[in-house]
DRENKE-960527 format. One line per field, with one value per residue (C-alpha): x, y, z; residue in three letters. Coordinates in steps of 0.25 Angstrom, whole numbers, plus 2048, in hexadecimal, padded with zeros to 3 digits. Each point is the difference from the previous one (the first is absolute). Layout:
<atoms>
east X,...;
north Y,...;
up Z,...;
rest ALA,...;
</atoms>
This chain:
<atoms>
east 3E5,7F6,7FD,7F2,7FE,7F9,805,7F5,801,7F5,7FF,7F7,7FE,7FB,7FB,80D,80A,803,806,805,802,806,7FC,805,7F4,7FE,7F5,7FA,7FE,80C,808,80D,803,80D,800,7F8,801,7F8,7FD,7F9,7F6,7F5,7F6,7F5,806,801,7F1,7FA,7F3,7F9,804,80A,80E,806,809,80D,7FE,7FD,80D,807,7FC,804,80F,7FE,7F8,80A,80B,7F7,7FF,80F,802,7F6,808,80D,7F9,7FA,7F2,7F6,7F4,7FC,7F3,7FE,7F5,7FC,7F8,7F9,807,7FE,7F3,7F9,805,7F6,809,804,7FE,809,80B,800,800,80C,808,7FE,804,80B,806,7FC,7FB,7F1,7FA,7F3,7F8,7FE,7F2,7FD,7FA,80C,809,7F9,800,80E,804,7F8,807,80D,7FC,7F9,80B,80A,7F9,7F9,7F4,7F1,7F9,804,800,80A,803,809,803,806,804,7F2,7F7,7FD,7FA,7FA,7FC,7F9,803,7FA,805,80C,7F6,7FD,7F3,7FF,809,7FF,80A,7FF,806,809,80E,80C,805,7F3,7FA,80D,7FE,7F2,801,80E,809,80C,801,7FD,7F3,7F7,7F5,7F5,806,801,7F2,7FC,807,7FA,7F2,802,805,7F4,7F6,804,801,7F2,7FB,804,7F9,809,80C,7F8,7FF,80F,801,80D,807,80E,803,80B,807,806,808,80B,7F8,7FF,80E,805,7F8,806,80E,7FE,7FA,80B,80B,7F9,7FE,80E,7F9,809,7FB,7FF,7F7,7F4,7F8,7F8,803,7F4,7FC,7F6,7F5,809,80B,7F7,7FA,80E,804,7F3,804,80E,802,7F5,806,80E,804,804,80E,801,7F9,80B,80A,7F9,808,7F9,7F8,804,801,7F8,7F4,801,7F6,7F5,802,7F6,7F5,802,800,7F3,7F9,805,7FC,7F2,7FE,806,7F7,7F3,801,805,80C,808,80E,807,809,80A,800,80C,7F8,7F5,7FB,80C,800,7F1,802,80A,7F7,7F5,809,805,7F4,7F4,7F6,805,809,7FE,809,7FA,80C,80A,80A,800,800,80C,808,7FE,805,80C,803,800,809,809,801,80B,7FA,7F6,7F2,800,80B,7F9,7F3,807,806,7F3,7FA,80B,7FE,7F1,801,80A,7F8,7F2,807,804,7F2,803,7F9,7FC,7FC,802,7FB,80A,80C,7FD,800,80D,807,7FB,804,80E,802,7FC,809,80C,809,7FF,80D,808,7FD,80A,80A,7FE,809,7FA,7F2,7F9,804,7FC,7F3,7FC,803,7F8,7F4,7FF,801,7F8,7F4,7F8,7F2,7F5,809,7FF,80D,801,7FE,80B,80A,7FD,801,80E,805,7FB,805,80E,801,80D,805,806,7F3,7FB,80A,7FB,7F4,7FB,7F4,807,803,7F1,7F9,7F8,7F9,801,7F8,806,7FD,806,80F,7FC,7FA,80B,809,7F6,7FC,80E,806,7F5,801,80F,7FF,7F6,80A,80B,7F9,7FF,80E,804,7F3,7FE,7F4,809,7F7,7F3,7F7,800,7F7,801,7FA,800,800,800,80E,805,7FF,802,803,800,806,7FC,809,805,80F,80A,802,80E,800,7FC,801,808,7F6,7F4,808,802,7F2,7FA,809,7FA,7F2,801,805,7F6,7F4,805,7FE,807,801,802,803,7FF,806,7FF,7F4,7FC,7F1;
north 407,7FD,7F1,803,80E,805,80C,809,80C,80B,80A,80C,808,80D,80D,807,7F5,7F2,7F7,7F2,7FB,7F2,7F9,7F3,7FA,7F5,7F4,808,80C,809,808,808,80A,7FC,809,80C,807,80D,808,80D,7FE,80A,7F9,808,80D,7F8,7FD,808,808,7F5,7F7,7F8,7FB,800,7F5,809,802,7F1,7FD,808,7F7,7F3,802,802,7F4,7F8,805,7FC,7F2,7FF,805,7F5,7F5,805,7FE,7F3,805,7F4,808,80E,808,80C,80A,80D,80B,80C,806,7F3,7FC,80D,801,7FF,7F5,7F9,7F2,803,806,7F3,7F7,807,801,7F2,7FB,809,7FD,7F1,804,7FE,80D,801,80D,804,805,80C,7F6,7F7,80C,805,7F2,7FD,80D,7FC,7F3,807,809,7F6,7F6,80C,806,7FB,809,7FC,80B,80B,805,7FD,80A,7FD,80C,7FB,807,7FE,7FB,801,7F5,802,7F4,7FF,7F4,7FB,7F6,7FD,7FC,807,808,80A,806,809,803,80E,802,80C,800,808,800,802,80B,807,800,804,80B,804,808,7F8,7FE,80E,803,80C,801,7FF,7F3,7FA,803,7FA,7F3,800,801,7F6,7F6,803,7FF,7F1,7FD,805,7F4,7F6,801,7F6,80A,807,7F4,800,80D,801,7F4,800,801,7F7,805,7F9,805,80A,80D,7FB,7FB,80D,808,7F8,802,80F,800,7F8,808,80D,7FA,7FA,7F3,7F6,7F3,803,7F4,802,7F4,804,80E,809,80E,808,809,80C,7FA,7FD,80E,807,7F9,805,80E,7FF,7F6,805,80E,7FC,800,7F3,804,803,7F3,7F9,805,7FB,7F7,7F3,801,7F9,809,7F6,802,80F,803,7F6,801,80C,7F9,7F3,809,807,7F2,7FB,80C,801,7F1,801,80C,7FA,7F3,807,7F8,801,7FE,7FC,7F4,7FC,7F1,7FB,7F4,800,7FC,7F7,7F9,7FF,7F9,7F6,7FD,7FD,7F7,7F9,7FF,803,7F9,807,80B,809,7FD,801,807,808,7FF,7F1,7FE,809,7FA,7F2,804,807,7F4,7F7,80A,807,7F9,7F5,7FB,7F5,804,7F7,807,80E,7FB,7FA,80E,806,7F7,803,80F,7FF,7F9,80B,80C,7FB,7FF,80F,806,80B,80D,806,7F9,7F2,7FA,809,7FD,7F1,802,807,7F5,7F6,807,804,7F1,7FB,809,802,7F7,808,807,7F3,7FE,80B,7FE,7F7,808,80D,7FB,80A,80C,7FA,7FB,80E,805,7F5,801,80F,7FE,7F2,7FC,7FD,803,802,80A,80F,807,802,7F2,7FC,809,7FA,7F2,804,805,7F5,7F5,806,804,7FE,801,80D,806,802,80C,806,809,7F8,808,80D,7FD,7FD,80A,805,7F2,7FA,804,805,7F3,7F8,802,7F8,7F5,7FE,7FD,7F8,7F7,800,7FA,7F6,7FB,7FF,7F8,7F7,7FE,7FD,7F5,7F8,805,7F1,7FF,7F2,803,7FD,80A,7FA,80A,80A,804,80F,806,80F,803,80F,804,7F2,7F7,7F1,7F8,7F1,7F9,7F3,7F6,7F2,802,80A,80D,800,809,80F,802,80D,806,7FD,807,80C,800,7FF,80B,80A,7FA,803,80E,804,7FA,805,7F2,7F6,7F3,7F2,7F6,7F2,7F4,7F5,7F7,7F4,7FF;
up BE0,7F5,803,804,7FA,7F4,7F9,7FA,7F7,801,7F5,802,7F3,806,7FB,805,800,7FD,80B,802,80E,802,80D,807,806,80A,801,80B,7F8,805,7F6,7FF,7F5,7F9,7F3,7FB,7F3,7FB,7F4,800,7F4,803,7F7,804,7FA,7F3,7FF,7F4,801,7FA,80C,7F8,802,7F2,7FC,7FF,80F,803,7F9,80B,80B,7F9,802,80F,801,7F8,80A,80C,7FA,7FF,80E,804,7F8,807,80E,7FC,803,801,7FC,7FB,802,7F8,802,7F9,807,7FD,7F4,7F8,807,7FC,7F2,7F5,7F9,80D,7FB,7F4,809,809,7F4,7F9,80D,804,7F3,7FE,80D,802,80E,803,804,808,800,80F,802,809,80A,800,801,80C,806,7FE,806,80C,801,800,80B,809,801,803,80C,80C,7FF,800,7F9,7F6,7F2,7F5,7F5,7F4,7F7,7F3,7F3,7FA,80B,80F,808,80D,809,80E,809,80D,809,7F7,7F5,7F3,800,7F4,7F5,7F4,7F5,7FA,7F2,805,805,802,7F2,7F8,809,7FF,7F1,801,80B,802,7F7,7FE,80F,803,808,804,80A,7F5,7FB,80E,803,7F2,803,80F,7FA,7F6,80A,80A,7F5,7FF,80F,803,7F7,80A,80E,807,7FF,80C,809,805,807,809,7F9,7FC,7F1,7FB,7F3,7F5,7F4,7FD,804,80F,800,7FB,80A,80B,7FC,7FF,80D,806,7FA,806,80D,801,803,807,7FA,7F1,7FD,7F6,804,80D,7FF,805,7FB,808,7FB,802,7F8,7F4,801,801,7F3,7F9,804,7FB,7F4,7F6,801,7FD,7F1,7FA,7FF,80F,804,7F8,80A,80D,809,800,7F4,7F3,7F4,7F8,809,802,7F5,805,80F,801,7F8,809,80C,7FC,7FE,80D,809,7F9,804,80D,804,7FA,808,80D,801,80E,7FA,7F3,801,7F5,7FC,7F9,7FB,7F7,7F2,7FD,80D,7FF,7F3,807,80C,7F6,7F8,80C,809,7F7,80A,80D,7FC,80D,80C,80E,805,7F7,80B,802,7F1,7FE,80C,7FA,7F2,806,809,7F3,7F8,809,80E,802,80E,803,802,80C,807,7FD,806,80C,803,7FE,80B,80A,7FD,802,80D,805,7FA,806,80E,800,800,7F6,7FD,7F3,7F3,805,7F2,7F8,80A,7FE,7F1,800,808,7F7,7F3,806,804,7F2,7F9,809,7F8,7F3,801,801,7F1,7FE,80C,80B,809,7FE,7FE,809,7F9,7F2,807,803,7F2,7FA,808,7FE,7F1,7FF,7F9,80D,7FE,80A,809,801,7FE,80F,803,7F5,807,80D,7FB,7FA,80D,809,7F7,7FF,80F,807,80E,7FC,7FB,80E,802,7F3,7FC,7F4,7FC,7FD,7F1,7FE,80A,7F4,800,80D,80D,80C,808,7F5,806,80C,7F9,7F6,80C,808,7F4,7FB,80C,802,7F1,802,80D,7F9,7F5,809,807,7F4,7FB,7FC,7F8,806,809,80D,807,7FC,808,80B,80C,804,80C,804,80F,802,7FA,800,7F4,802,7F3,801,7F3,7FC,7F9,7FF,803,804,7F8,7FB,7F4,7FF,80F,7FE,7F6,80A,80B,7F7,7FB,80E,806,7F5,802,810,7FE,7F5,808,80D,806,809,7F9,805,7F5,803,7F8,7FD,804,7F8,7FE;
rest MET,ARG,ASP,ASP,LEU,CYS,ARG,ILE,GLY,ILE,ILE,ASP,ILE,GLY,SER,ASN,SER,ILE,ARG,LEU,VAL,ILE,TYR,ASP,THR,THR,PRO,ALA,GLY,GLY,TYR,LYS,ILE,ILE,LYS,GLU,CYS,LYS,SER,SER,ALA,ARG,LEU,SER,GLU,LYS,ILE,THR,LYS,GLU,GLY,ARG,LEU,GLU,GLN,LYS,ASP,MET,MET,THR,VAL,VAL,PRO,ILE,LEU,LEU,GLN,PHE,LYS,GLU,VAL,CYS,GLN,ALA,PHE,ASP,VAL,ASP,LYS,ILE,ARG,ALA,GLY,ALA,THR,ALA,ALA,ILE,ARG,ASN,ALA,ALA,ASN,SER,GLU,GLU,ILE,ILE,THR,TYR,LEU,SER,GLU,ALA,SER,SER,ILE,PRO,ILE,GLU,VAL,ILE,SER,GLY,HIS,GLN,GLU,ALA,TYR,PHE,GLY,PHE,LEU,GLY,VAL,ILE,ASN,ALA,PHE,ASP,VAL,GLU,ASP,GLY,PHE,VAL,ILE,ASP,ILE,GLY,GLY,GLY,SER,THR,GLU,ILE,THR,LEU,PHE,ARG,GLY,ARG,ARG,TYR,GLN,HIS,SER,ILE,SER,PHE,PRO,PHE,GLY,ALA,VAL,ASN,THR,ASN,VAL,LEU,PHE,GLY,MET,GLY,GLY,ASN,TRP,ASN,GLY,GLU,GLN,VAL,ARG,LYS,LEU,GLN,ALA,TYR,VAL,ILE,GLY,ARG,LEU,VAL,GLU,HIS,SER,TRP,LEU,ASN,THR,GLY,ILE,GLY,LEU,PRO,LEU,PHE,GLY,LEU,GLY,GLY,THR,LEU,ARG,SER,LEU,GLY,LYS,LEU,ASP,GLN,LYS,GLN,ARG,GLU,TYR,SER,LEU,PRO,ASN,SER,HIS,GLY,TYR,THR,MET,SER,THR,GLU,THR,ILE,ASP,ARG,PHE,MET,SER,ILE,LEU,PRO,GLU,MET,THR,PHE,GLU,LYS,ARG,LYS,ASP,LEU,ASP,GLY,LEU,SER,LYS,SER,ARG,ALA,ASP,ILE,ILE,VAL,SER,GLY,LEU,ILE,ILE,PHE,GLN,THR,VAL,TYR,GLN,TYR,ILE,HIS,ALA,SER,SER,ALA,ILE,ILE,SER,GLY,GLU,GLY,LEU,ARG,GLU,GLY,MET,LEU,HIS,ASP,LEU,LEU,GLU,PRO,GLU,SER,PRO,VAL,ARG,ASP,SER,ALA,LEU,ASP,TYR,SER,LEU,SER,THR,ILE,LEU,ARG,PHE,ASP,ILE,ARG,ALA,SER,LYS,LYS,HIS,LEU,ASP,HIS,ILE,CYS,LYS,LEU,ALA,HIS,SER,LEU,PHE,THR,SER,LEU,GLN,GLY,GLU,GLY,ASN,ILE,LYS,GLU,GLN,GLU,MET,LEU,ILE,TYR,VAL,SER,ILE,MET,LEU,HIS,ARG,THR,GLY,SER,ASN,ILE,ASN,TYR,TYR,GLN,SER,LYS,ARG,HIS,THR,ARG,TYR,TRP,LEU,MET,ASN,SER,PRO,ILE,ARG,GLY,LEU,THR,HIS,ARG,GLN,LEU,ILE,LEU,CYS,ALA,MET,ILE,ALA,SER,TYR,SER,THR,LYS,SER,ARG,LYS,GLN,LYS,LEU,SER,THR,LEU,HIS,LYS,ASP,ILE,LEU,LEU,ALA,SER,ASP,GLU,GLU,TRP,ILE,HIS,LYS,LEU,GLY,THR,LEU,VAL,GLN,LEU,SER,ILE,ALA,LEU,ASP,GLY,SER,GLU,THR,GLY,VAL,VAL,ASN,ASP,LEU,GLU,ALA,LYS,LEU,HIS,GLY,ASN,ASN,LEU,ASP,ILE,HIS,LEU,LYS,GLY,VAL,HIS,SER,LEU,LEU,LEU,GLY,VAL,GLU,ASP,ILE,GLU,ASN,ALA,LEU,LYS,ALA,PHE,LYS,ASN,VAL,TRP,GLY,LEU,LYS,VAL,LYS,LEU,ASP,PHE,PRO,SER,SER,VAL;
</atoms>
């Protein structure tokens, strides 16, 4: 597996926690997480009134870094990149801290500037979503970065020296809040936002959120809604949801918050300060919605390391699929592309309705990933494919699209007798049930036409005449393998689409 891979360890020395993530990376810049370690250090709480981190507190970090280094050695890591953010960056003795930690751990550590931190967060987000314009907010323990991007390109950013940990120390009372404290923190944040006019130039854009505050709010909301796809990445929260949290969480005591289902006890004290910062920014920029990103600073540091000249991908979905195909799919790209060609010829003949572009995308992704389940069990691959896709690292899809692809890719002839959207009716549209069946049968028929994976059916020509569909298959010799699978798939296809189908094979062309 590692013949052409480079194994990279990224260490993020943050204000709230210190984390190591190890990635296997490809020459094309794709990556896969293979290990993660975390320690809650809360460095920003240890900064003195004079703005220093004393040596006794520096010393607490060294054993963590040394253990991270041992983990990297155990995993045969080829390269380590370590960066320190706000707590150390803003310390009065920042240079002393970096020198001490680098020498004591034998790991070269760089100070990540506020501008770099914002830029790396943007890289993490833009390569994980297919979105043109938006804001990114990264609320850390000791700083908050806000970035505006347009046309998938970085435009402006600012790093503020306040985060969930240090504002909790300054404005909160051990995690307990009253109305006056909330208003003071809101006024403090607004007082810094008004200094940057570009923050008012993106009214109505989505706000992509990084960091533990947003992930925690998302988990809380999913628990309360009994959300049927508990994935953090791509989860969207509305203005009403954010306002509801603001009306509930600050009034709760710290002890009561620790018992909230979905909220980590280690974050129960700082969730309110993080929420206040977030909602204040959200309202100030007039965002349309909040979307959680599972990728941010560390992935941005990785993108910058792997592709420093061109770290932004044109399509997050294509980039994600190519990476998955490299790591997780045991099928030839040539075979998958051939199925896509057959499916495209079939689909274009049907004169579909609705969002044609989205339907074509769903067909493409479903075909590319329909073999994932065979990695677990070839004979039960469809069941495993559905689970894998719903819990997969596919980027560039909404939660709804992810569910649709999972159901289409795992579709079987028995599926046509089932209502497949019921389990996820809180996410799917009413019209999606019909398209799961239509696209599912079309994909399965296309797969069956190249069941031998030899390209014996090298193309097809389909023509629709009223309720009759004539499919003319083109091949170089008689079809002997997979005939029964084609017949079963064709039967389901005819029933779901309500068509009379004439399948003509073979014809040497």
